MARLUMNU-291062 format. One line per field, with one value per residue (C-alpha): residue number from 1; residue in one letter; chain; x, y, z. Coordinates in nm, 2 decimals. Each point is the difference from the previous one (the first is absolute). Example, Ala and Ser with C-alpha at 12.3 -4.5 7.8 and 13.67 -1.06 7.14 Angstrom:
<sites>
n <- 1,2
res <- a,s
chain <- A,A
c1 <- 1.23,0.14
c2 <- -0.45,0.34
c3 <- 0.78,-0.07
</sites>
This chain:
<sites>
n <- 1,2,3,4,5,6,7,8,9,10,11,12,13,14,15,16,17,18,19,20,21,22,23,24,25,26,27,28,29,30,31,32,33,34,35,36,37,38,39,40,41,42,43,44,45,46,47,48,49,50,51,52,53,54,55,56,57,58,59,60,61,62,63,64,65,66,67,68,69,70,71,72,73,74,75,76,77,78,79,80,81,82,83,84,85,86,87,88,89,90,91,92,93,94,95,96,97,98,99,100,101,102,103,104,105,106,107,108,109,110,111,112,113,114,115,116,117,118,119,120,121,122,123,124,125,126,127,128,129,130,131,132,133,134,135,136,137,138,139,140,141,142,143,144,145,146,147,148,149,150,151,152,153,154,155,156,157,158,159,160,161,162,163,164,165,166,167,168,169,170,171,172,173,174,175,176,177,178,179,180,181,182,183,184,185,186,187,188,189,190,191,192,193,194,195,196,197,198,199,200,201,202,203,204,205,206,207,208,209,210,211,212,213,214,215,216,217,218,219,220,221,222,223,224,225,226,227,228,229,230,231,232,233,234,235,236,237,238,239,240,241,242,243,244,245,246,247,248,249,250,251,252,253,254,255,256,257,258,259,260,261,262,263,264,265,266,267,268,269,270,271,272,273,274,275,276,277,278,279,280,281,282,283,284,285,286,287,288,289,290,291,292,293,294,295,296,297,298,299,300,301,302,303,304,305,306,307,308,309,310,311,312,313,314,315,316,317,318,319,320,321,322,323,324,325,326,327,328,329,330,331,332,333,334,335,336,337,338,339,340,341,342,343,344,345,346,347,348,349,350,351,352,353,354,355,356,357,358,359,360,361,362,363,364,365,366,367,368,369,370,371,372,373,374,375,376,377,378,379,380,381,382,383,384,385,386,387,388,389,390,391,392,393,394,395,396,397,398,399,400,401,402,403,404,405,406,407,408,409,410,411,412,413,414,415,416,417,418,419,420,421,422,423,424,425,426,427,428,429,430,431,432,433,434,435,436,437,438,439,440,441,442,443,444,445,446,447,448,449,450,451,452,453,454,455,456,457,458,459,460,461,462,463,464,465,466,467,468,469,470,471,472,473,474,475,476,477,478,479,480,481,482,483,484,485,486,487,488,489,490,491,492,493,494,495,496,497,498,499,500,501,502,503,504,505,506,507,508,509,510,511,512,513,514,515,516,517,518,519,520,521,522,523,524,525,526,527,528,529,530,531,532,533,534,535,536,537
res <- m,k,r,a,s,n,p,p,k,n,l,g,i,l,f,d,w,h,a,d,k,q,r,s,t,s,l,y,l,d,r,p,f,d,i,a,p,d,a,g,v,d,y,d,a,q,s,l,a,s,l,v,v,d,a,s,g,w,l,y,a,a,g,a,r,r,g,d,h,i,a,v,i,k,e,n,h,f,d,v,i,v,l,s,a,a,a,a,r,i,g,a,i,a,a,t,i,s,a,a,n,r,p,t,h,l,l,e,m,l,q,r,l,q,p,a,v,t,v,i,s,a,e,t,l,e,a,a,a,r,a,g,i,d,l,g,s,f,g,r,t,v,l,l,g,q,a,a,d,d,g,t,g,i,p,l,e,q,l,i,g,s,p,v,p,q,p,s,i,r,p,d,s,e,p,m,m,i,t,h,t,s,g,t,t,s,t,p,k,l,v,v,h,t,a,e,t,n,r,a,g,t,r,l,e,l,l,p,l,p,i,i,v,n,r,p,k,d,v,c,l,s,s,i,s,f,a,h,s,r,a,y,a,w,t,f,a,q,f,r,w,a,p,k,r,l,v,i,a,s,t,h,d,v,h,d,v,e,r,v,m,e,s,q,r,p,t,t,v,e,a,t,p,n,v,f,q,h,w,i,p,l,v,r,r,r,p,e,l,f,a,q,v,r,y,y,l,n,t,f,d,m,m,h,p,s,i,a,r,p,f,m,n,a,s,r,h,r,g,v,m,w,g,h,s,w,g,q,s,e,v,g,p,i,a,g,s,g,y,t,r,r,k,i,n,k,v,a,g,f,v,s,d,n,m,n,n,m,g,w,a,w,p,g,l,m,k,a,k,v,v,d,a,d,t,g,v,r,v,r,r,g,e,t,g,i,i,m,v,q,g,k,s,l,f,a,d,y,l,g,e,t,d,r,y,e,a,k,k,a,d,g,w,w,n,t,g,d,v,g,y,k,d,h,l,g,r,i,h,f,v,d,r,a,l,d,a,i,p,g,g,s,a,t,e,v,e,s,v,l,l,e,r,i,e,g,a,r,e,v,v,l,l,s,r,g,e,l,e,p,v,p,v,v,c,l,d,s,g,t,l,s,g,e,a,w,n,a,a,s,a,g,l,v,p,m,a,d,p,v,v,l,n,w,a,e,l,p,r,t,s,t,w,k,i,r,r,k,e,l,r,e,l,v,l,a,g,d,d,t,q,l,e,e,r,f,t
chain <- A,A,A,A,A,A,A,A,A,A,A,A,A,A,A,A,A,A,A,A,A,A,A,A,A,A,A,A,A,A,A,A,A,A,A,A,A,A,A,A,A,A,A,A,A,A,A,A,A,A,A,A,A,A,A,A,A,A,A,A,A,A,A,A,A,A,A,A,A,A,A,A,A,A,A,A,A,A,A,A,A,A,A,A,A,A,A,A,A,A,A,A,A,A,A,A,A,A,A,A,A,A,A,A,A,A,A,A,A,A,A,A,A,A,A,A,A,A,A,A,A,A,A,A,A,A,A,A,A,A,A,A,A,A,A,A,A,A,A,A,A,A,A,A,A,A,A,A,A,A,A,A,A,A,A,A,A,A,A,A,A,A,A,A,A,A,A,A,A,A,A,A,A,A,A,A,A,A,A,A,A,A,A,A,A,A,A,A,A,A,A,A,A,A,A,A,A,A,A,A,A,A,A,A,A,A,A,A,A,A,A,A,A,A,A,A,A,A,A,A,A,A,A,A,A,A,A,A,A,A,A,A,A,A,A,A,A,A,A,A,A,A,A,A,A,A,A,A,A,A,A,A,A,A,A,A,A,A,A,A,A,A,A,A,A,A,A,A,A,A,A,A,A,A,A,A,A,A,A,A,A,A,A,A,A,A,A,A,A,A,A,A,A,A,A,A,A,A,A,A,A,A,A,A,A,A,A,A,A,A,A,A,A,A,A,A,A,A,A,A,A,A,A,A,A,A,A,A,A,A,A,A,A,A,A,A,A,A,A,A,A,A,A,A,A,A,A,A,A,A,A,A,A,A,A,A,A,A,A,A,A,A,A,A,A,A,A,A,A,A,A,A,A,A,A,A,A,A,A,A,A,A,A,A,A,A,A,A,A,A,A,A,A,A,A,A,A,A,A,A,A,A,A,A,A,A,A,A,A,A,A,A,A,A,A,A,A,A,A,A,A,A,A,A,A,A,A,A,A,A,A,A,A,A,A,A,A,A,A,A,A,A,A,A,A,A,A,A,A,A,A,A,A,A,A,A,A,A,A,A,A,A,A,A,A,A,A,A,A,A,A,A,A,A,A,A,A,A,A,A,A,A,A,A,A,A,A,A,A,A,A,A,A,A,A,A,A,A,A,A,A,A,A,A,A,A,A,A,A,A,A,A,A,A,A,A,A,A,A,A,A,A,A,A,A,A,A,A,A,A,A,A,A,A,A,A,A
c1 <- 0.00,0.13,0.11,-0.17,0.23,-0.02,0.14,-0.21,-0.08,0.14,0.37,-0.01,-0.05,0.18,0.34,-0.16,-0.20,0.31,0.20,-0.29,0.00,0.11,0.24,0.15,0.28,0.31,0.15,0.36,0.10,0.28,0.06,-0.15,-0.33,0.03,-0.24,0.21,0.36,0.15,-0.24,0.18,-0.13,-0.19,-0.36,-0.24,-0.37,-0.01,0.27,-0.17,-0.33,0.17,0.16,-0.35,-0.14,0.30,-0.02,-0.37,0.11,0.26,-0.27,-0.25,0.27,0.07,-0.36,-0.18,-0.35,-0.29,-0.10,0.33,0.22,0.36,0.26,0.28,0.28,0.32,0.24,-0.13,-0.04,-0.26,-0.01,-0.25,-0.25,0.09,-0.08,-0.32,-0.11,0.08,-0.21,-0.29,0.02,-0.09,-0.26,0.22,0.06,0.36,0.10,0.31,0.19,0.33,0.29,0.11,-0.27,0.11,-0.01,-0.26,-0.22,0.05,-0.12,-0.31,-0.09,0.04,-0.22,-0.27,0.05,0.02,0.14,-0.01,0.34,0.27,0.26,0.29,0.36,0.25,0.16,-0.33,-0.08,0.35,0.00,-0.33,0.14,0.29,-0.25,-0.18,-0.29,-0.12,-0.14,0.01,-0.31,-0.27,-0.11,0.25,0.32,0.17,0.35,0.17,0.38,0.22,-0.09,0.25,-0.24,-0.07,-0.29,-0.20,-0.27,0.01,0.26,-0.16,0.23,-0.19,-0.32,0.13,-0.15,-0.32,-0.31,-0.19,-0.37,-0.28,-0.08,-0.27,-0.07,-0.21,-0.29,0.11,-0.21,0.20,0.34,0.28,0.30,0.12,0.26,0.09,0.03,0.34,-0.03,0.16,-0.15,-0.06,-0.05,-0.11,-0.36,-0.09,-0.20,-0.23,-0.09,-0.23,0.06,-0.26,0.14,0.35,-0.14,-0.17,0.33,0.17,-0.26,0.19,0.31,-0.20,-0.12,0.20,0.12,0.28,0.35,-0.08,-0.08,0.31,0.04,0.12,0.35,0.03,0.23,-0.17,0.20,-0.18,0.17,-0.29,-0.10,-0.15,-0.18,-0.24,-0.32,0.17,0.20,-0.32,-0.15,0.33,0.02,-0.35,0.06,0.35,-0.13,-0.29,0.23,0.30,0.29,0.32,0.14,-0.07,0.30,-0.02,0.24,-0.08,0.28,-0.02,0.38,0.18,0.27,-0.27,-0.21,0.31,0.07,-0.36,-0.03,0.31,-0.10,-0.37,-0.04,-0.36,-0.23,-0.24,0.09,-0.21,0.12,-0.11,0.11,0.26,0.15,0.03,0.16,0.25,0.10,0.08,0.38,-0.03,-0.19,0.24,0.30,-0.13,-0.29,0.05,-0.16,-0.33,0.03,-0.26,-0.27,-0.32,-0.22,0.06,-0.26,0.00,-0.25,-0.05,0.09,0.03,0.28,0.22,0.11,0.36,0.00,-0.17,0.20,0.34,-0.18,-0.20,0.30,0.20,-0.25,0.07,-0.36,-0.16,-0.34,0.11,-0.28,-0.02,-0.32,-0.07,-0.26,-0.20,-0.17,-0.03,0.03,-0.37,-0.14,0.26,0.06,-0.19,0.15,0.31,0.17,0.26,0.30,0.22,0.37,-0.08,-0.27,0.23,0.30,-0.17,-0.10,0.34,0.07,-0.32,-0.26,-0.22,0.26,-0.21,-0.20,-0.30,-0.25,-0.13,-0.25,-0.36,-0.13,0.01,-0.33,-0.24,0.23,0.02,-0.20,0.16,-0.13,0.16,-0.18,0.04,0.19,-0.24,-0.34,0.05,-0.17,0.13,0.21,0.03,0.26,0.32,-0.07,0.22,-0.15,0.01,-0.02,-0.26,-0.03,-0.25,0.05,-0.04,0.36,-0.06,0.15,-0.21,0.14,0.29,0.06,-0.05,-0.09,-0.35,-0.09,0.28,-0.12,-0.36,0.12,0.17,-0.31,-0.29,-0.30,0.21,0.29,0.35,0.20,0.35,0.15,0.16,-0.05,-0.05,-0.23,-0.15,0.08,-0.24,0.04,-0.07,0.36,0.11,0.29,0.17,0.10,0.11,-0.09,-0.24,0.25,0.28,-0.19,0.19,-0.15,-0.01,0.11,0.08,0.29,0.04,0.02,0.25,0.21,0.00,0.13,0.27,0.12,0.07,0.14,0.24,0.32,0.07,-0.33,-0.09,-0.32,-0.20,-0.28,-0.22,-0.12,-0.32,-0.05,-0.36,-0.02,0.37,0.25,0.09,0.35,0.18,0.23,0.26,0.23,0.30,0.22,0.30,0.10,-0.20,-0.29,0.10,-0.24,0.04,-0.08,-0.31,-0.13,0.04,-0.18,-0.29,-0.06,-0.37,-0.11,-0.21,0.17,0.21,0.21,0.38,0.09,0.12,0.27,0.01,0.17,-0.23,0.06,-0.15,-0.34,-0.25,-0.18,-0.29,0.02,-0.12,0.29,-0.24,0.13,-0.13,-0.08,-0.12,0.34,0.19,-0.20,0.10,0.36,0.02,-0.25,0.09,-0.13,-0.25,-0.33,-0.21,-0.29,-0.15,-0.36,-0.03,-0.36,0.11,0.23
c2 <- 0.00,0.34,0.21,0.34,0.30,0.14,-0.18,-0.16,0.23,-0.22,0.00,-0.37,-0.11,0.28,-0.17,-0.32,0.21,0.18,-0.32,-0.14,0.30,-0.02,0.29,0.05,0.21,-0.09,0.14,0.11,0.08,0.22,-0.26,-0.35,-0.02,-0.02,-0.29,-0.18,0.12,-0.28,0.02,0.27,0.33,-0.12,-0.12,-0.08,-0.01,-0.37,0.01,0.30,-0.19,-0.30,0.21,0.13,-0.36,-0.12,0.30,-0.07,-0.34,0.17,0.23,-0.28,-0.22,0.30,-0.01,0.26,-0.09,0.16,0.34,0.03,0.31,-0.05,0.27,0.03,0.23,0.01,0.21,0.14,-0.25,-0.13,-0.32,0.17,-0.01,-0.37,-0.08,0.21,-0.20,-0.32,0.11,0.09,-0.34,-0.17,0.26,0.18,0.38,0.12,0.34,0.10,0.23,0.17,-0.09,0.37,0.10,0.08,-0.30,0.18,0.04,-0.36,-0.10,0.21,-0.13,-0.36,0.07,0.12,-0.29,-0.29,-0.24,-0.37,-0.01,0.26,-0.03,0.23,0.06,-0.10,0.34,0.18,-0.22,0.05,0.38,0.02,-0.22,0.24,0.28,-0.21,-0.10,-0.35,-0.06,-0.38,-0.06,0.05,-0.34,-0.24,0.17,-0.10,0.14,0.12,-0.01,-0.11,0.10,0.03,-0.18,-0.33,-0.06,0.30,-0.11,-0.25,0.05,0.01,-0.28,-0.24,0.06,-0.03,-0.31,0.00,-0.14,0.25,0.03,0.04,0.37,0.17,0.33,0.25,0.19,0.32,0.21,-0.13,0.13,-0.12,0.20,0.24,0.27,0.31,0.37,0.18,0.11,0.35,0.13,-0.31,-0.38,-0.11,-0.09,-0.35,0.03,-0.29,-0.06,-0.25,-0.15,0.23,0.32,-0.09,-0.07,0.34,0.16,-0.19,0.06,0.30,-0.20,-0.28,0.24,0.01,0.35,0.12,0.08,-0.11,-0.36,-0.22,-0.15,-0.35,0.13,0.21,-0.08,0.14,0.09,0.05,0.13,0.06,-0.13,-0.34,-0.02,0.27,-0.01,0.15,-0.32,-0.21,0.22,0.00,-0.38,-0.05,0.25,-0.13,-0.36,0.13,0.17,-0.23,0.22,-0.17,0.01,0.14,0.12,0.03,0.25,-0.08,0.18,0.34,0.01,0.20,-0.27,-0.28,0.21,0.09,-0.37,-0.09,0.30,-0.10,-0.36,0.04,0.35,0.06,0.20,0.10,0.08,0.05,0.11,0.22,0.37,-0.03,-0.31,0.19,0.28,-0.26,-0.10,0.35,-0.05,-0.31,0.16,0.29,-0.23,-0.25,0.15,-0.27,-0.25,0.18,0.08,-0.26,0.09,0.12,0.03,0.08,-0.03,0.12,-0.11,0.04,0.37,0.33,0.04,0.31,0.10,0.03,-0.37,-0.10,0.23,-0.18,-0.33,0.15,0.16,-0.32,-0.18,0.00,-0.10,0.28,-0.03,-0.08,0.06,0.03,-0.13,0.18,-0.21,0.11,-0.26,-0.16,-0.35,0.04,0.08,-0.07,0.24,0.33,0.21,0.04,0.22,-0.05,0.22,0.03,0.09,0.35,0.06,-0.09,0.19,0.33,0.09,-0.07,0.24,0.20,0.03,-0.23,-0.27,-0.28,-0.31,0.07,0.00,-0.35,0.01,-0.12,-0.28,-0.32,0.01,-0.28,-0.12,0.27,0.31,0.29,0.32,0.27,0.10,0.25,-0.16,0.12,-0.03,-0.27,0.21,-0.01,0.31,0.18,-0.07,0.17,-0.01,-0.23,-0.26,-0.37,-0.24,-0.27,-0.30,-0.27,-0.32,-0.38,-0.04,0.13,-0.25,-0.21,0.11,0.11,-0.33,0.06,0.36,0.00,0.32,0.18,-0.15,0.12,0.35,0.06,-0.08,0.23,-0.11,-0.23,0.25,-0.07,0.28,-0.03,0.24,0.19,0.37,0.12,0.17,-0.05,0.25,0.14,-0.31,-0.23,-0.13,-0.08,0.20,-0.15,0.26,-0.20,-0.26,0.17,-0.04,0.15,0.31,0.33,0.36,0.18,-0.28,-0.37,-0.17,-0.25,0.27,0.20,-0.32,-0.06,0.35,-0.01,-0.34,0.15,0.33,-0.12,-0.13,-0.35,-0.04,-0.36,0.04,0.29,-0.04,0.28,-0.05,0.18,0.17,0.11,0.37,0.05,0.01,-0.36,-0.13,-0.13,-0.30,-0.03,-0.29,0.07,-0.24,0.19,0.34,0.25,0.23,0.37,0.27,0.16,-0.33,-0.04,0.35,-0.05,-0.34,0.12,0.32,0.04,-0.29,-0.01,0.13,-0.27,-0.03,-0.05,-0.33,-0.30,-0.21,-0.37,-0.30,-0.21,-0.31,0.18,0.03,-0.25,-0.19,-0.24,-0.33,0.19,0.25,0.28,0.24,-0.07,0.36,-0.04,-0.15,0.26,0.28,-0.15,-0.01,0.35,0.19,-0.14,0.24,0.16,-0.04,0.08,-0.24,-0.12,-0.10,-0.37,-0.02,-0.15,-0.28
c3 <- 0.00,-0.09,0.30,0.06,-0.08,0.35,0.29,0.28,0.29,0.27,0.06,0.10,-0.36,-0.18,-0.04,-0.14,-0.24,-0.11,-0.05,-0.22,-0.23,-0.36,0.06,0.35,0.15,0.19,0.32,0.05,0.36,0.13,0.27,0.07,0.19,0.38,-0.01,-0.27,0.05,-0.21,-0.29,-0.20,-0.14,-0.32,0.01,-0.28,0.05,0.08,0.26,0.17,0.01,0.14,0.27,0.10,0.02,0.20,0.24,0.06,0.14,0.23,0.14,0.05,0.17,0.23,0.11,-0.22,-0.10,-0.19,0.15,0.20,0.00,-0.10,0.07,-0.25,0.14,-0.20,-0.20,-0.32,-0.29,-0.24,0.20,0.24,-0.29,-0.05,0.36,-0.01,-0.30,0.18,0.29,-0.22,-0.17,0.33,0.09,0.26,-0.01,0.00,0.15,-0.19,0.24,-0.08,0.24,-0.04,0.25,0.36,0.24,0.21,-0.31,-0.10,0.35,-0.02,-0.35,0.12,0.30,-0.23,-0.25,0.25,-0.26,0.01,-0.17,-0.01,-0.28,0.10,-0.08,0.27,-0.04,0.08,0.29,0.15,-0.05,0.18,0.28,0.04,0.05,0.27,-0.22,-0.05,-0.35,0.03,0.20,-0.26,-0.12,-0.13,-0.11,-0.33,-0.03,-0.32,0.02,0.28,0.36,0.27,0.24,-0.17,0.24,-0.14,-0.25,-0.28,-0.27,-0.34,-0.12,0.23,-0.19,-0.35,-0.17,0.21,-0.16,-0.21,0.11,-0.25,-0.09,0.21,-0.17,0.19,-0.17,-0.17,0.24,0.30,0.13,-0.22,0.11,0.26,-0.06,0.20,-0.04,-0.01,0.36,-0.04,0.32,0.22,-0.01,-0.35,-0.03,-0.13,-0.32,-0.09,-0.36,-0.16,-0.35,-0.13,0.15,-0.12,-0.35,0.00,0.09,-0.29,-0.27,-0.14,-0.07,-0.16,-0.27,-0.32,0.06,-0.23,0.14,0.36,-0.07,-0.04,-0.35,-0.09,-0.07,0.31,0.29,0.31,0.32,0.33,0.31,0.24,0.34,-0.08,0.34,-0.11,-0.21,-0.30,-0.04,-0.03,-0.27,-0.18,0.01,-0.15,-0.27,-0.11,-0.01,-0.22,-0.25,0.02,-0.10,-0.11,0.36,0.34,0.20,0.38,0.17,0.35,0.19,-0.16,0.05,-0.27,-0.06,-0.03,-0.24,-0.21,-0.04,-0.09,-0.23,-0.18,-0.06,-0.06,-0.16,0.09,-0.23,0.28,0.36,0.30,0.35,0.28,-0.02,0.27,-0.16,-0.33,0.21,0.15,-0.36,-0.12,0.05,-0.22,-0.28,0.00,0.00,-0.25,-0.20,-0.27,0.23,-0.04,-0.37,-0.11,0.25,-0.16,0.31,0.36,0.27,0.36,0.27,0.37,0.03,-0.17,-0.25,-0.04,-0.36,0.10,0.08,-0.33,-0.22,-0.01,-0.07,-0.28,-0.15,0.02,-0.22,-0.38,-0.07,-0.20,0.17,0.35,0.26,0.37,0.17,0.33,0.19,0.31,0.21,0.34,0.15,0.10,-0.34,-0.27,-0.29,0.02,-0.27,-0.21,-0.25,-0.27,-0.05,-0.31,0.01,-0.14,0.26,0.29,-0.13,-0.09,0.35,0.17,0.28,-0.04,0.28,-0.21,0.01,0.15,-0.10,0.22,-0.29,0.04,-0.29,0.01,0.23,-0.22,-0.20,0.08,0.28,0.26,0.10,0.19,0.16,0.21,0.32,0.29,0.28,0.27,-0.17,-0.25,-0.27,-0.35,-0.08,-0.33,-0.26,0.08,0.38,0.22,0.22,0.10,-0.30,0.03,-0.23,-0.09,-0.19,0.01,0.10,0.35,0.25,0.23,0.34,0.22,0.19,0.37,-0.06,-0.15,0.19,-0.19,-0.33,0.06,0.12,-0.33,-0.21,-0.07,-0.21,-0.21,-0.04,0.14,0.17,-0.16,0.26,-0.30,-0.06,-0.36,-0.25,-0.34,-0.27,-0.26,-0.21,0.30,0.03,0.36,0.14,0.30,0.26,0.31,0.25,0.25,0.28,-0.21,-0.12,0.03,0.00,-0.33,-0.23,-0.07,0.18,-0.29,-0.26,0.20,0.05,-0.38,-0.07,0.27,-0.11,-0.35,0.12,0.28,-0.16,0.12,0.19,0.04,0.21,0.13,0.26,0.12,0.35,0.09,0.33,0.00,-0.08,0.06,-0.28,-0.12,0.06,-0.31,0.05,-0.27,-0.09,-0.22,-0.20,0.14,0.13,0.19,-0.07,0.03,0.10,-0.35,-0.17,0.22,-0.07,-0.37,0.01,0.22,-0.20,-0.09,0.22,0.32,0.31,0.17,0.31,-0.04,-0.15,0.19,-0.18,0.07,-0.15,-0.23,0.21,0.30,-0.15,0.15,-0.28,-0.04,-0.19,-0.31,0.06,0.10,0.26,0.35,0.05,0.36,0.10,-0.21,0.17,0.34,-0.11,-0.14,0.21,0.34,0.26,-0.24,0.18,-0.31,0.00,-0.33,-0.02,-0.09,-0.12,-0.33,0.14
</sites>
């Protein structure tokens, strides 16, 4: 029987479906999977599907059953999706949790999850133990890697070869997966999606859209956080379109990426904004590695043009495009906009040097409106307010925090917590997160301009202080920031306090490499008793 063109909704049977397709894709890894360290770095569709089947036997042997929660806590790699698919295959629900989270945050998430089985890297378990936190008491613990204490948990090696149970796929309307938010202000929230809500968030990438859909000859590199919901949508879409090869850059490390770029020469590249930013020394030193790229895509956070510019200029593809996507773990893609090389270059250094125009909410998939933060009444075009969205991709719940979930909904609309406005054409312009808003302007727009104007700037973060002047935090590749240079860079922008210069490594980051602004504020503004209202957290 001929297979349908679109993949199944349930992750538990996706890999088998992909392996059975007439045309499938292959996977190339920057390092072996942590769940299969001796299996190499090349996988075809059949070997991936077999790994999912085998892993379902490991989880079942560890005690996971239909309806159970399974915690997957490990270093970033695509094998978290493999384990989540294995869980879905036996009717369990995996929560894919990044090991980059603070041990205290991991503990809180496990307390909400109450898993029957916890698959965790030995490194993560031991790092938490050094901090006085026990992560090994939540269900049966399965260890990845070698633990110093051989009595802690079950090594994964002992489960390999376990009998494989029959598939037990849950209905599409029931929970299928649990991811988490970035956690820029506090402990990440656990986001529950069903097969249906995940499919609704993937529908855009299942459409045959020119440029953004990978073609049969494309080599697609992804360097995102694979514990987050974006990775699920990405997997369904790539298996649907089956480009020549998928390349996983799991570490984000410049040297690892250089090696992979040199051997694989991807034609499409997706990463988070701060990962692209981390790669700027590479693209400047070896622009030829990006010469064949026809399409870049950033997700998870706002992009600054000064970051995109060197990558666009390194490409020798005449029609190279940059896709700037705005979405959330809770709802998937909301809006997006395309940028040409000319469009990005012509505004360099001007006050308008930003990528905050997010375009229209995706037609037929998502509705968006801007409302007054106090009254909830829709504001006029051009007026700034809280952005509310509505669509079938809205997640099912915050696990263990249903009250928070309900508080952010109003008559079927979801409060994104983002501040913005619609222009006269109805396009959405992102201004700031509500908690990061500054008086008289947009922090993200100011950051974009400063990044371009300050020579050697690697990162600029504007910290809000209520009605007081915001404090700019500047990270430089080298050297110092003179008063004269600062005055020139800040000319024509909103009033700001004197800049604080930090090393890039000092910036606290989430698993998606977003800046933990609350922690940065505590680091930089120690002793400042300015209290920010937290109604949008």
